[in-house]
PyMOL Python script that loads the backbone (N, CA, C, O; Angstrom):
from pymol import cmd

cmd.read_pdbstr("""\
ATOM      1  N   UNK A   1     -16.267  -0.437  -3.546  1.00  0.00           N
ATOM      2  CA  UNK A   1     -17.082   1.101  -2.595  1.00  0.00           C
ATOM      3  C   UNK A   1     -16.267   0.638  -1.624  1.00  0.00           C
ATOM      4  O   UNK A   1     -16.319  -0.421  -0.998  1.00  0.00           O
ATOM      5  N   UNK A   2     -15.154   1.965  -1.533  1.00  0.00           N
ATOM      6  CA  UNK A   2     -14.151   2.816  -0.299  1.00  0.00           C
ATOM      7  C   UNK A   2     -14.994   3.036   0.554  1.00  0.00           C
ATOM      8  O   UNK A   2     -15.938   3.800   0.355  1.00  0.00           O
ATOM      9  N   UNK A   3     -14.763   2.291   1.845  1.00  0.00           N
ATOM     10  CA  UNK A   3     -15.714   2.620   2.943  1.00  0.00           C
ATOM     11  C   UNK A   3     -14.412   3.761   4.102  1.00  0.00           C
ATOM     12  O   UNK A   3     -13.278   3.623   4.562  1.00  0.00           O
ATOM     13  N   UNK A   4     -15.303   4.626   4.106  1.00  0.00           N
ATOM     14  CA  UNK A   4     -14.049   5.384   5.286  1.00  0.00           C
ATOM     15  C   UNK A   4     -14.555   5.604   6.731  1.00  0.00           C
ATOM     16  O   UNK A   4     -15.674   5.545   7.240  1.00  0.00           O
ATOM     17  N   UNK A   5     -13.330   5.877   7.198  1.00  0.00           N
ATOM     18  CA  UNK A   5     -13.876   5.863   8.321  1.00  0.00           C
ATOM     19  C   UNK A   5     -14.392   7.024   9.242  1.00  0.00           C
ATOM     20  O   UNK A   5     -13.646   7.992   9.092  1.00  0.00           O
ATOM     21  N   UNK A   6     -15.556   7.322  10.283  1.00  0.00           N
ATOM     22  CA  UNK A   6     -16.446   7.309  10.415  1.00  0.00           C
ATOM     23  C   UNK A   6     -15.542   9.138  10.761  1.00  0.00           C
ATOM     24  O   UNK A   6     -15.817  10.250  10.310  1.00  0.00           O
ATOM     25  N   UNK A   7     -14.213   8.581  11.945  1.00  0.00           N
ATOM     26  CA  UNK A   7     -13.826   9.477  11.864  1.00  0.00           C
ATOM     27  C   UNK A   7     -13.288  10.591  10.680  1.00  0.00           C
ATOM     28  O   UNK A   7     -14.070  11.536  10.581  1.00  0.00           O
ATOM     29  N   UNK A   8     -12.472  10.644  10.047  1.00  0.00           N
ATOM     30  CA  UNK A   8     -12.547  10.991   8.614  1.00  0.00           C
ATOM     31  C   UNK A   8     -13.039  11.476   8.066  1.00  0.00           C
ATOM     32  O   UNK A   8     -12.556  12.182   7.181  1.00  0.00           O
ATOM     33  N   UNK A   9     -14.544  11.324   8.353  1.00  0.00           N
ATOM     34  CA  UNK A   9     -15.868  11.962   7.501  1.00  0.00           C
ATOM     35  C   UNK A   9     -16.061  12.702   8.189  1.00  0.00           C
ATOM     36  O   UNK A   9     -16.333  13.806   7.717  1.00  0.00           O
ATOM     37  N   UNK A  10     -16.034  12.524   9.938  1.00  0.00           N
ATOM     38  CA  UNK A  10     -17.066  13.462  11.159  1.00  0.00           C
ATOM     39  C   UNK A  10     -15.964  14.318  10.927  1.00  0.00           C
ATOM     40  O   UNK A  10     -16.697  15.297  11.064  1.00  0.00           O
ATOM     41  N   UNK A  11     -14.882  14.821  10.703  1.00  0.00           N
ATOM     42  CA  UNK A  11     -13.653  15.164  10.659  1.00  0.00           C
ATOM     43  C   UNK A  11     -13.798  16.839   9.355  1.00  0.00           C
ATOM     44  O   UNK A  11     -13.472  18.018   9.496  1.00  0.00           O
ATOM     45  N   UNK A  12     -14.524  15.961   8.061  1.00  0.00           N
ATOM     46  CA  UNK A  12     -14.398  17.247   6.862  1.00  0.00           C
ATOM     47  C   UNK A  12     -15.640  17.383   7.039  1.00  0.00           C
ATOM     48  O   UNK A  12     -16.008  18.319   6.329  1.00  0.00           O
ATOM     49  N   UNK A  13     -16.431  16.979   7.569  1.00  0.00           N
ATOM     50  CA  UNK A  13     -17.764  17.311   7.551  1.00  0.00           C
ATOM     51  C   UNK A  13     -17.638  18.615   8.600  1.00  0.00           C
ATOM     52  O   UNK A  13     -18.540  19.446   8.711  1.00  0.00           O
ATOM     53  N   UNK A  14     -16.525  18.660   9.267  1.00  0.00           N
ATOM     54  CA  UNK A  14     -16.827  19.956  10.981  1.00  0.00           C
ATOM     55  C   UNK A  14     -15.307  20.615   9.857  1.00  0.00           C
ATOM     56  O   UNK A  14     -14.328  19.963  10.219  1.00  0.00           O
ATOM     57  N   UNK A  15     -15.020  21.310   9.071  1.00  0.00           N
ATOM     58  CA  UNK A  15     -14.592  21.339   8.490  1.00  0.00           C
ATOM     59  C   UNK A  15     -15.405  21.815   7.710  1.00  0.00           C
ATOM     60  O   UNK A  15     -15.880  22.851   8.176  1.00  0.00           O
ATOM     61  N   UNK A  16     -15.918  21.480   6.445  1.00  0.00           N
ATOM     62  CA  UNK A  16     -17.676  22.454   5.836  1.00  0.00           C
ATOM     63  C   UNK A  16     -18.117  23.406   6.049  1.00  0.00           C
ATOM     64  O   UNK A  16     -18.277  24.469   5.449  1.00  0.00           O
ATOM     65  N   UNK A  17     -18.584  22.566   8.021  1.00  0.00           N
ATOM     66  CA  UNK A  17     -19.585  23.228   8.266  1.00  0.00           C
ATOM     67  C   UNK A  17     -18.952  24.693   8.959  1.00  0.00           C
ATOM     68  O   UNK A  17     -19.372  25.819   8.692  1.00  0.00           O
ATOM     69  N   UNK A  18     -17.845  24.367   9.905  1.00  0.00           N
ATOM     70  CA  UNK A  18     -17.045  25.572  10.206  1.00  0.00           C
ATOM     71  C   UNK A  18     -16.439  26.377   9.331  1.00  0.00           C
ATOM     72  O   UNK A  18     -15.800  27.344   9.746  1.00  0.00           O
ATOM     73  N   UNK A  19     -16.560  26.072   7.818  1.00  0.00           N
ATOM     74  CA  UNK A  19     -16.152  27.464   6.900  1.00  0.00           C
ATOM     75  C   UNK A  19     -17.680  28.006   6.300  1.00  0.00           C
ATOM     76  O   UNK A  19     -17.821  28.816   5.384  1.00  0.00           O
ATOM     77  N   UNK A  20     -18.618  27.432   6.961  1.00  0.00           N
ATOM     78  CA  UNK A  20     -19.621  27.621   6.111  1.00  0.00           C
ATOM     79  C   UNK A  20     -20.200  29.125   7.269  1.00  0.00           C
ATOM     80  O   UNK A  20     -20.900  30.053   6.863  1.00  0.00           O
ATOM     81  N   UNK A  21     -19.980  29.063   7.866  1.00  0.00           N
ATOM     82  CA  UNK A  21     -21.061  29.494   8.776  1.00  0.00           C
ATOM     83  C   UNK A  21     -20.303  30.767   8.817  1.00  0.00           C
ATOM     84  O   UNK A  21     -19.113  30.913   8.537  1.00  0.00           O
ATOM     85  N   UNK A  22     -21.257  31.785   9.250  1.00  0.00           N
ATOM     86  CA  UNK A  22     -21.258  33.382   8.947  1.00  0.00           C
ATOM     87  C   UNK A  22     -21.450  34.236  10.321  1.00  0.00           C
ATOM     88  O   UNK A  22     -22.030  33.851  11.337  1.00  0.00           O
ATOM     89  N   UNK A  23     -20.743  35.646  10.073  1.00  0.00           N
ATOM     90  CA  UNK A  23     -20.282  36.833  10.901  1.00  0.00           C
ATOM     91  C   UNK A  23     -21.450  36.239  11.845  1.00  0.00           C
ATOM     92  O   UNK A  23     -21.183  35.926  13.005  1.00  0.00           O
ATOM     93  N   UNK A  24     -22.641  36.104  11.363  1.00  0.00           N
ATOM     94  CA  UNK A  24     -24.050  36.426  12.709  1.00  0.00           C
ATOM     95  C   UNK A  24     -24.294  34.942  13.844  1.00  0.00           C
ATOM     96  O   UNK A  24     -24.802  34.956  14.965  1.00  0.00           O
ATOM     97  N   UNK A  25     -23.618  33.501  12.916  1.00  0.00           N
ATOM     98  CA  UNK A  25     -23.936  32.757  13.541  1.00  0.00           C
ATOM     99  C   UNK A  25     -22.629  32.754  14.231  1.00  0.00           C
ATOM    100  O   UNK A  25     -22.482  32.436  15.411  1.00  0.00           O
ATOM    101  N   UNK A  26     -21.795  33.084  13.517  1.00  0.00           N
ATOM    102  CA  UNK A  26     -19.927  33.123  15.289  1.00  0.00           C
ATOM    103  C   UNK A  26     -20.474  34.457  16.276  1.00  0.00           C
ATOM    104  O   UNK A  26     -19.924  34.712  17.347  1.00  0.00           O
ATOM    105  N   UNK A  27     -21.405  35.097  15.846  1.00  0.00           N
ATOM    106  CA  UNK A  27     -21.282  36.059  17.004  1.00  0.00           C
ATOM    107  C   UNK A  27     -22.760  35.625  17.751  1.00  0.00           C
ATOM    108  O   UNK A  27     -23.278  36.326  18.621  1.00  0.00           O
ATOM    109  N   UNK A  28     -23.354  34.315  17.242  1.00  0.00           N
ATOM    110  CA  UNK A  28     -23.940  33.701  18.185  1.00  0.00           C
ATOM    111  C   UNK A  28     -23.919  33.027  18.959  1.00  0.00           C
ATOM    112  O   UNK A  28     -24.630  32.959  19.962  1.00  0.00           O
ATOM    113  N   UNK A  29     -22.873  32.246  18.532  1.00  0.00           N
ATOM    114  CA  UNK A  29     -22.337  30.987  19.136  1.00  0.00           C
ATOM    115  C   UNK A  29     -21.110  31.753  20.401  1.00  0.00           C
ATOM    116  O   UNK A  29     -21.078  31.359  21.566  1.00  0.00           O
ATOM    117  N   UNK A  30     -20.402  32.614  19.986  1.00  0.00           N
ATOM    118  CA  UNK A  30     -19.834  33.352  20.749  1.00  0.00           C
ATOM    119  C   UNK A  30     -20.967  34.551  22.335  1.00  0.00           C
ATOM    120  O   UNK A  30     -20.567  35.024  23.399  1.00  0.00           O
ATOM    121  N   UNK A  31     -22.188  34.575  21.746  1.00  0.00           N
ATOM    122  CA  UNK A  31     -22.166  35.131  22.908  1.00  0.00           C
ATOM    123  C   UNK A  31     -23.391  33.506  23.814  1.00  0.00           C
ATOM    124  O   UNK A  31     -24.074  34.033  24.692  1.00  0.00           O
ATOM    125  N   UNK A  32     -23.532  32.762  23.774  1.00  0.00           N
ATOM    126  CA  UNK A  32     -24.180  31.810  23.957  1.00  0.00           C
ATOM    127  C   UNK A  32     -22.998  31.002  24.838  1.00  0.00           C
ATOM    128  O   UNK A  32     -23.273  30.161  25.694  1.00  0.00           O
ATOM    129  N   UNK A  33     -21.784  31.363  24.514  1.00  0.00           N
ATOM    130  CA  UNK A  33     -20.751  30.165  24.956  1.00  0.00           C
ATOM    131  C   UNK A  33     -20.326  31.813  26.189  1.00  0.00           C
ATOM    132  O   UNK A  33     -19.451  31.484  26.990  1.00  0.00           O
ATOM    133  N   UNK A  34     -20.750  33.197  26.371  1.00  0.00           N
ATOM    134  CA  UNK A  34     -20.849  33.654  26.955  1.00  0.00           C
ATOM    135  C   UNK A  34     -21.100  33.794  27.962  1.00  0.00           C
ATOM    136  O   UNK A  34     -20.319  34.270  28.786  1.00  0.00           O
ATOM    137  N   UNK A  35     -22.711  33.282  28.302  1.00  0.00           N
ATOM    138  CA  UNK A  35     -23.872  33.169  28.628  1.00  0.00           C
ATOM    139  C   UNK A  35     -23.771  31.914  29.263  1.00  0.00           C
ATOM    140  O   UNK A  35     -23.925  32.135  30.464  1.00  0.00           O
ATOM    141  N   UNK A  36     -23.545  30.414  29.024  1.00  0.00           N
ATOM    142  CA  UNK A  36     -23.544  30.365  29.748  1.00  0.00           C
ATOM    143  C   UNK A  36     -22.401  29.718  31.008  1.00  0.00           C
ATOM    144  O   UNK A  36     -22.456  28.853  31.882  1.00  0.00           O
ATOM    145  N   UNK A  37     -21.131  30.948  30.375  1.00  0.00           N
ATOM    146  CA  UNK A  37     -20.193  31.145  31.113  1.00  0.00           C
ATOM    147  C   UNK A  37     -20.756  31.417  32.879  1.00  0.00           C
ATOM    148  O   UNK A  37     -20.595  30.912  33.990  1.00  0.00           O
ATOM    149  N   UNK A  38     -21.595  32.712  32.134  1.00  0.00           N
ATOM    150  CA  UNK A  38     -22.133  33.549  33.173  1.00  0.00           C
ATOM    151  C   UNK A  38     -22.753  32.453  34.078  1.00  0.00           C
ATOM    152  O   UNK A  38     -22.495  32.248  35.264  1.00  0.00           O
ATOM    153  N   UNK A  39     -23.291  32.043  33.583  1.00  0.00           N
ATOM    154  CA  UNK A  39     -24.480  31.391  34.325  1.00  0.00           C
ATOM    155  C   UNK A  39     -23.766  30.064  35.107  1.00  0.00           C
ATOM    156  O   UNK A  39     -24.453  29.797  36.093  1.00  0.00           O
ATOM    157  N   UNK A  40     -23.033  29.485  35.028  1.00  0.00           N
ATOM    158  CA  UNK A  40     -21.776  28.681  35.487  1.00  0.00           C
ATOM    159  C   UNK A  40     -20.949  29.439  36.534  1.00  0.00           C
ATOM    160  O   UNK A  40     -20.501  28.590  37.304  1.00  0.00           O
ATOM    161  N   UNK A  41     -20.635  30.407  36.821  1.00  0.00           N
ATOM    162  CA  UNK A  41     -19.504  31.016  37.310  1.00  0.00           C
ATOM    163  C   UNK A  41     -20.606  32.406  38.448  1.00  0.00           C
ATOM    164  O   UNK A  41     -20.172  33.494  38.828  1.00  0.00           O
ATOM    165  N   UNK A  42     -21.728  31.953  38.662  1.00  0.00           N
ATOM    166  CA  UNK A  42     -22.729  33.076  39.666  1.00  0.00           C
ATOM    167  C   UNK A  42     -22.755  31.827  40.363  1.00  0.00           C
ATOM    168  O   UNK A  42     -22.569  30.625  40.179  1.00  0.00           O
ATOM    169  N   UNK A  43     -23.213  33.030  41.649  1.00  0.00           N
ATOM    170  CA  UNK A  43     -23.206  32.449  42.630  1.00  0.00           C
ATOM    171  C   UNK A  43     -24.767  32.291  43.299  1.00  0.00           C
ATOM    172  O   UNK A  43     -25.661  33.110  43.511  1.00  0.00           O
ATOM    173  N   UNK A  44     -24.634  30.730  43.538  1.00  0.00           N
ATOM    174  CA  UNK A  44     -25.820  30.407  43.810  1.00  0.00           C
ATOM    175  C   UNK A  44     -27.002  31.195  44.886  1.00  0.00           C
ATOM    176  O   UNK A  44     -28.216  31.384  44.804  1.00  0.00           O
ATOM    177  N   UNK A  45     -25.852  31.561  46.001  1.00  0.00           N
ATOM    178  CA  UNK A  45     -26.802  32.157  47.470  1.00  0.00           C
ATOM    179  C   UNK A  45     -27.470  33.863  46.732  1.00  0.00           C
ATOM    180  O   UNK A  45     -28.472  34.446  47.148  1.00  0.00           O
ATOM    181  N   UNK A  46     -26.548  34.342  45.567  1.00  0.00           N
ATOM    182  CA  UNK A  46     -26.576  36.086  44.466  1.00  0.00           C
ATOM    183  C   UNK A  46     -26.741  35.895  43.684  1.00  0.00           C
ATOM    184  O   UNK A  46     -25.871  36.266  42.895  1.00  0.00           O
ATOM    185  N   UNK A  47     -27.952  35.158  43.077  1.00  0.00           N
ATOM    186  CA  UNK A  47     -28.149  34.943  41.233  1.00  0.00           C
ATOM    187  C   UNK A  47     -27.911  35.906  40.940  1.00  0.00           C
ATOM    188  O   UNK A  47     -27.827  36.868  41.703  1.00  0.00           O
ATOM    189  N   UNK A  48     -27.661  35.922  39.251  1.00  0.00           N
ATOM    190  CA  UNK A  48     -28.265  37.032  38.924  1.00  0.00           C
ATOM    191  C   UNK A  48     -29.510  37.350  38.080  1.00  0.00           C
ATOM    192  O   UNK A  48     -30.100  36.533  37.373  1.00  0.00           O
ATOM    193  N   UNK A  49     -29.921  39.000  38.292  1.00  0.00           N
ATOM    194  CA  UNK A  49     -31.486  39.108  37.925  1.00  0.00           C
ATOM    195  C   UNK A  49     -31.936  38.455  35.656  1.00  0.00           C
ATOM    196  O   UNK A  49     -31.470  38.869  34.594  1.00  0.00           O
ATOM    197  N   UNK A  50     -32.985  37.365  35.979  1.00  0.00           N
ATOM    198  CA  UNK A  50     -33.212  36.726  35.011  1.00  0.00           C
ATOM    199  C   UNK A  50     -33.397  38.079  33.562  1.00  0.00           C
ATOM    200  O   UNK A  50     -33.120  38.275  32.379  1.00  0.00           O
ATOM    201  N   UNK A  51     -34.119  38.754  34.858  1.00  0.00           N
ATOM    202  CA  UNK A  51     -34.942  39.853  33.211  1.00  0.00           C
ATOM    203  C   UNK A  51     -33.746  40.583  32.654  1.00  0.00           C
ATOM    204  O   UNK A  51     -34.002  41.316  31.699  1.00  0.00           O
ATOM    205  N   UNK A  52     -32.296  40.525  33.118  1.00  0.00           N
ATOM    206  CA  UNK A  52     -30.953  40.846  32.646  1.00  0.00           C
ATOM    207  C   UNK A  52     -30.817  40.420  31.147  1.00  0.00           C
ATOM    208  O   UNK A  52     -30.675  41.135  30.155  1.00  0.00           O
ATOM    209  N   UNK A  53     -30.929  38.608  31.289  1.00  0.00           N
ATOM    210  CA  UNK A  53     -30.456  37.646  30.377  1.00  0.00           C
ATOM    211  C   UNK A  53     -31.591  38.438  29.802  1.00  0.00           C
ATOM    212  O   UNK A  53     -31.230  39.546  29.404  1.00  0.00           O
ATOM    213  N   UNK A  54     -33.155  38.111  29.614  1.00  0.00           N
ATOM    214  CA  UNK A  54     -34.195  38.443  28.742  1.00  0.00           C
ATOM    215  C   UNK A  54     -33.555  39.098  27.454  1.00  0.00           C
ATOM    216  O   UNK A  54     -33.503  38.768  26.269  1.00  0.00           O
ATOM    217  N   UNK A  55     -32.936  40.526  28.441  1.00  0.00           N
ATOM    218  CA  UNK A  55     -32.888  42.039  27.721  1.00  0.00           C
ATOM    219  C   UNK A  55     -31.974  41.612  27.475  1.00  0.00           C
ATOM    220  O   UNK A  55     -32.347  40.777  26.650  1.00  0.00           O
ATOM    221  N   UNK A  56     -30.740  41.488  27.557  1.00  0.00           N
ATOM    222  CA  UNK A  56     -29.458  40.471  26.370  1.00  0.00           C
ATOM    223  C   UNK A  56     -29.367  39.838  25.971  1.00  0.00           C
ATOM    224  O   UNK A  56     -28.251  39.404  25.687  1.00  0.00           O
ATOM    225  N   UNK A  57     -30.698  39.155  25.555  1.00  0.00           N
ATOM    226  CA  UNK A  57     -31.122  38.452  23.975  1.00  0.00           C
ATOM    227  C   UNK A  57     -31.611  38.860  23.617  1.00  0.00           C
ATOM    228  O   UNK A  57     -31.475  38.614  22.419  1.00  0.00           O
ATOM    229  N   UNK A  58     -32.540  39.721  23.809  1.00  0.00           N
ATOM    230  CA  UNK A  58     -33.158  39.915  22.570  1.00  0.00           C
ATOM    231  C   UNK A  58     -32.399  41.817  22.029  1.00  0.00           C
ATOM    232  O   UNK A  58     -32.583  42.257  20.894  1.00  0.00           O
ATOM    233  N   UNK A  59     -31.778  42.443  22.891  1.00  0.00           N
ATOM    234  CA  UNK A  59     -30.479  42.741  22.256  1.00  0.00           C
ATOM    235  C   UNK A  59     -29.906  42.326  21.529  1.00  0.00           C
ATOM    236  O   UNK A  59     -29.706  43.111  20.602  1.00  0.00           O
ATOM    237  N   UNK A  60     -29.348  41.140  21.386  1.00  0.00           N
ATOM    238  CA  UNK A  60     -28.210  40.556  20.529  1.00  0.00           C
ATOM    239  C   UNK A  60     -29.181  40.103  19.388  1.00  0.00           C
ATOM    240  O   UNK A  60     -29.117  40.653  18.289  1.00  0.00           O
ATOM    241  N   UNK A  61     -30.046  39.138  19.633  1.00  0.00           N
ATOM    242  CA  UNK A  61     -31.563  39.129  19.037  1.00  0.00           C
ATOM    243  C   UNK A  61     -31.580  40.578  17.200  1.00  0.00           C
ATOM    244  O   UNK A  61     -31.336  40.546  15.994  1.00  0.00           O
ATOM    245  N   UNK A  62     -32.053  41.573  18.290  1.00  0.00           N
ATOM    246  CA  UNK A  62     -31.574  42.734  17.285  1.00  0.00           C
ATOM    247  C   UNK A  62     -30.580  43.025  16.855  1.00  0.00           C
ATOM    248  O   UNK A  62     -30.642  43.451  15.702  1.00  0.00           O
ATOM    249  N   UNK A  63     -28.962  42.952  17.603  1.00  0.00           N
ATOM    250  CA  UNK A  63     -28.438  43.073  16.395  1.00  0.00           C
ATOM    251  C   UNK A  63     -27.807  41.775  15.567  1.00  0.00           C
ATOM    252  O   UNK A  63     -27.163  41.900  14.525  1.00  0.00           O
ATOM    253  N   UNK A  64     -27.992  40.985  15.969  1.00  0.00           N
ATOM    254  CA  UNK A  64     -27.938  39.669  14.775  1.00  0.00           C
ATOM    255  C   UNK A  64     -29.072  39.864  13.582  1.00  0.00           C
ATOM    256  O   UNK A  64     -28.560  39.623  12.488  1.00  0.00           O
ATOM    257  N   UNK A  65     -30.428  40.222  13.489  1.00  0.00           N
ATOM    258  CA  UNK A  65     -31.428  41.067  12.305  1.00  0.00           C
ATOM    259  C   UNK A  65     -30.643  41.768  11.678  1.00  0.00           C
ATOM    260  O   UNK A  65     -29.994  41.437  10.686  1.00  0.00           O
ATOM    261  N   UNK A  66     -30.659  43.103  12.394  1.00  0.00           N
ATOM    262  CA  UNK A  66     -29.658  44.288  11.295  1.00  0.00           C
ATOM    263  C   UNK A  66     -28.657  43.291  10.611  1.00  0.00           C
ATOM    264  O   UNK A  66     -28.868  42.873   9.473  1.00  0.00           O
ATOM    265  N   UNK A  67     -27.631  42.951  11.300  1.00  0.00           N
ATOM    266  CA  UNK A  67     -26.388  42.497  10.735  1.00  0.00           C
ATOM    267  C   UNK A  67     -26.651  41.747   9.632  1.00  0.00           C
ATOM    268  O   UNK A  67     -25.914  41.998   8.678  1.00  0.00           O
ATOM    269  N   UNK A  68     -27.745  40.626   9.411  1.00  0.00           N
ATOM    270  CA  UNK A  68     -28.520  39.987   8.065  1.00  0.00           C
ATOM    271  C   UNK A  68     -29.462  41.163   6.929  1.00  0.00           C
ATOM    272  O   UNK A  68     -29.375  41.307   5.709  1.00  0.00           O
ATOM    273  N   UNK A  69     -30.306  41.837   7.918  1.00  0.00           N
ATOM    274  CA  UNK A  69     -30.319  42.986   6.909  1.00  0.00           C
ATOM    275  C   UNK A  69     -29.226  44.229   6.244  1.00  0.00           C
ATOM    276  O   UNK A  69     -29.462  44.967   5.287  1.00  0.00           O
ATOM    277  N   UNK A  70     -28.356  44.191   6.837  1.00  0.00           N
ATOM    278  CA  UNK A  70     -26.996  45.224   5.833  1.00  0.00           C
ATOM    279  C   UNK A  70     -26.771  43.968   5.317  1.00  0.00           C
ATOM    280  O   UNK A  70     -26.973  44.164   4.119  1.00  0.00           O
ATOM    281  N   UNK A  71     -26.422  42.558   5.465  1.00  0.00           N
ATOM    282  CA  UNK A  71     -25.943  42.043   4.186  1.00  0.00           C
ATOM    283  C   UNK A  71     -27.109  41.669   2.967  1.00  0.00           C
ATOM    284  O   UNK A  71     -26.862  41.072   1.919  1.00  0.00           O
ATOM    285  N   UNK A  72     -27.986  42.012   3.258  1.00  0.00           N
ATOM    286  CA  UNK A  72     -28.793  41.731   2.699  1.00  0.00           C
ATOM    287  C   UNK A  72     -28.824  43.428   1.178  1.00  0.00           C
ATOM    288  O   UNK A  72     -28.741  43.397  -0.049  1.00  0.00           O
ATOM    289  N   UNK A  73     -28.972  44.535   2.117  1.00  0.00           N
ATOM    290  CA  UNK A  73     -28.922  45.295   1.582  1.00  0.00           C
ATOM    291  C   UNK A  73     -27.687  45.502   0.657  1.00  0.00           C
ATOM    292  O   UNK A  73     -27.812  45.858  -0.515  1.00  0.00           O
ATOM    293  N   UNK A  74     -26.754  45.313   1.118  1.00  0.00           N
ATOM    294  CA  UNK A  74     -25.087  45.018   0.367  1.00  0.00           C
ATOM    295  C   UNK A  74     -25.210  44.029  -0.755  1.00  0.00           C
ATOM    296  O   UNK A  74     -24.284  43.935  -1.561  1.00  0.00           O
ATOM    297  N   UNK A  75     -26.201  43.342  -0.858  1.00  0.00           N
ATOM    298  CA  UNK A  75     -26.195  41.846  -1.937  1.00  0.00           C
ATOM    299  C   UNK A  75     -26.752  42.928  -2.948  1.00  0.00           C
ATOM    300  O   UNK A  75     -26.113  43.602  -3.756  1.00  0.00           O
ATOM    301  N   UNK A  76     -27.774  42.920  -2.756  1.00  0.00           N
ATOM    302  CA  UNK A  76     -28.909  43.935  -3.584  1.00  0.00           C
ATOM    303  C   UNK A  76     -28.041  45.065  -4.554  1.00  0.00           C
ATOM    304  O   UNK A  76     -28.062  45.009  -5.784  1.00  0.00           O
ATOM    305  N   UNK A  77     -27.179  46.232  -3.675  1.00  0.00           N
ATOM    306  CA  UNK A  77     -26.560  47.262  -3.986  1.00  0.00           C
ATOM    307  C   UNK A  77     -25.343  46.418  -4.829  1.00  0.00           C
ATOM    308  O   UNK A  77     -24.717  47.116  -5.626  1.00  0.00           O
ATOM    309  N   UNK A  78     -24.971  45.077  -4.739  1.00  0.00           N
ATOM    310  CA  UNK A  78     -23.980  45.276  -6.049  1.00  0.00           C
ATOM    311  C   UNK A  78     -24.729  44.300  -7.162  1.00  0.00           C
ATOM    312  O   UNK A  78     -24.058  43.637  -7.952  1.00  0.00           O
ATOM    313  N   UNK A  79     -25.693  44.281  -7.158  1.00  0.00           N
ATOM    314  CA  UNK A  79     -26.687  43.934  -8.657  1.00  0.00           C
ATOM    315  C   UNK A  79     -26.890  44.397  -9.558  1.00  0.00           C
ATOM    316  O   UNK A  79     -27.636  43.858 -10.375  1.00  0.00           O
TER     317      UNK A  79
END
""", "prot")
cmd.dss("prot")
cmd.show_as("cartoon", "prot")
cmd.util.cbc("prot")
cmd.orient("prot")
C-alpha cells in the first residue's frame, strides 16, 4: 500500500473541484469576493447602507436561479 503525501492529495482534489465548478458557482464566488472587498474598504465613519447589500444579494440570487433554470431548459430541449 502506497501512502501519498497530503499535499499532492489535496492539490489533486482542489484541481478536481475547480474543474467541477459551474458558471453559477463562479459568479457566486465572484460576487462574494466583491462584497467582502467592498466591506473591507468602506469608511467606518460613513458606512454603506446595509439595505443596499440585501438588495444586491437578492438580485444576484435571482440571476443565479434564472441561470440554473436556463441550463435545465437547455438540457430538456436536447433530450
